[in-house]
N, C-alpha and C positions, 0 to 999 in steps of 0.2 A: 180066948183070954184077953186079947187086948180089949174088946168090947167090954169085958165084965169091969175093965178099970176106966173106963170112957176114953181108951184112945181107939180113934176110927181108923178104918183101912181105907186109904185113897186109892184108886186105880189111877193110874198116870200112863200115858202113851207119849213116846219119845216126840210124837208131833206137838205136843202140848207145851213144850219148852222150846224157844228160841234157838235155832241152830248155832247162831253166833254164841249164844250164852253156852250152849253146850260144849262147843269147841273149846272156849276160854277156859270154862271149869275142867275139861279134861286135860287141857295143856297144864294149868297151874296145880292139878291134884297129882300129876304124877311125880311131881318135887317133893311131896309132903313127908316123905320117909328118908330122905338124903339128909346126911350130917353136912355141918359146916364147922369151922375151927373157931370162929367167932366167940368170944364172952359175950355177955349181955348188953354191956356198952358200947362195943364195938358194932353189933347187930343192930342196936337202937340207931347209932349214928349212920348207918347205912340206910335204915328204914327212913330217917329224916331226910336223908339228901334224895331220896326216891319221890318222898312226899313234895319236897319242894319242886321237884321235876314235874309233878303233875300240876302245882299251881302255874309254874312258868313254860308248861306244854313243851319239854325238852325230852328228847327220847331215852329211854332207858338205858341203852346201850352207851349213850353219850354220859350219861352220870356213872355207871358202871365203868367205864374207861378212864374217867377222871379218877375214881376210887383207886383203879388199878394203878395209875401214874403215881397218885398221891402217896399211897400206902402200900404199894408193892401186892394187893390181895390178887388172888387167881380169879378171874372171870366165872368160872363154874363155881366156886363158892359164893360169890356176890349174887349170881342167878337163884342158888339155893335160897338164900335170904331174901331175895325180891319175890319169888313164885310163893313160898310160904308166907310172906307178910301180905300179900294181896289175897291169899287162901284165909287168911286169918281176918281180915279186912281192916288190917294195920295201914294198907295203902288202898285208897278207895280208887279205883279206877271204873271207866263205864264198861261193863261187861258186855254190853249189847253192841258194842263195838269190838272188830277182831283187834285181839292183842299182838302187835308185833314189837319186839324188841326195839328194833331200828326206828320205830316211826314215834312220833310225839307221845306222850303219856295223856290222856283224856280222862277228865275227873267225871267221877259217878255222876249220871243224871237220874237213871231209876235205880232203885235199890232192889236187887234180886231176892231178897231175903223177904222184903215187904212185899214184893209183887206175888211172892208164891207161898206166904206166911199162912194163907188159908189151909193150905195141904198141911202143916205141922199143929194146927191148933186141936186141943182135945173138945170132945162133944159135949 
């Protein structure tokens, strides 16, 4: 049925995807269904703080800790926002480098979606 409407079936083996990218996507995907208590303005302020951390190469943990101290937010809730924002590409980190919350945030050098866009094109 997909072929009838021009949607190709692409056979992909796990070996065709960088293992670091896979590990990072798995890590951030697991946070997507979790809820946080923030309204949209608060959420965007958290995302903006994390984006600034990417530019200044500060660790995500350092940024989240400062938000905890300043606003009394819980670390868990901040992590939910962070991982969801990375997954939605609101925060663009390098998924080809292992993402550890306590290490500096590294700006995206290669766009994963662009790299694999040929898998999602119609015929």
